[in-house]
Phi, psi and omega in degrees: 000132177271170186304315176300317179297309177312295175318311185286330172293322173289332177290318190284319179294320177294320176306306185301319181299312184300311179310315181278016186294128165250178184233149166224118195236136169263134188234104172295143178288344173207156183265337171237158182206149180274150171309141188058020172268143176272146173205163184239162174223123176273142175255105187252130180247130173240103189244026184293332183260011179278152181299158182102184179268155182232142355301147178252177168244106185264146172213154177194169179236136185232158169234127177247115176241161184195169175280104181298344171275352171255335182224141168254125175290123178257344179142176180223128180246109178295144173298161180306121174085357172268129179241160182259128170270346176225127183295159173293125184230134179246127176239142183242140172213095184079232175267358184265130180238142178231129168255133175229152175193165177244139176239159175219154166087014171287160178288181186295325175222132175157187183263125179290319179179188179228132175267143175239145184222164167229141183273144183238336185296164182290161168299131180104355188266131173260110184269123185262130171254114182267150180219127179219160170302128178284348180264110177253013178268302188266357185088332172204140176261002183274132185215143171266114185274351187252117359274336180224169179296104178242116191282143170217160181244112181278153170278121189248136186227128178281207177203165178225143184227127176270127180259121189239166179285165179296153176297149187291345177290323181290319176297322178294325177293316187291325178297308181294327171297322181283328173300316173298314183301307177308308184299312171309309178305308182299329182288322183292315182279348177282323187269000000 
């Protein structure tokens, strides 16, 4: 086989893989959050274009990483019907924290589960949530089990959340309540 034939074959395989693209996306409940504010991030799978029969039975293994000085991990709750074939594990390496697990049985389209976080970073921080396929041996851990284990590689997209200061109105309200409390205290002591 010459180089041109091999290149054409690889191009056709790549085009076929692109046509079979599914997606796995992180969807934050808010794009901005105040320091010490809580938020959630949905892990959403769209496997309608994955190989195999539909509705299918899909499985995969993911790694979610983030800077633990910016975000505090609160946990992961699987969506109804989704189970784990690898339990949730949390690993820390310096400032980087990684959450990993293997899931099975989400529908063709829908939420696999929800992560919960608390923002720790200073205002002006952009917290990044990286998401990758957890299988580095076979190339992809994602499989449609119906009718047989058919591998596919979803397009994976992480997320970012901006940590912003509390709105000025909150500070103004807090100051007003504090002043009223002091005024009331001074009235009691003066009378």
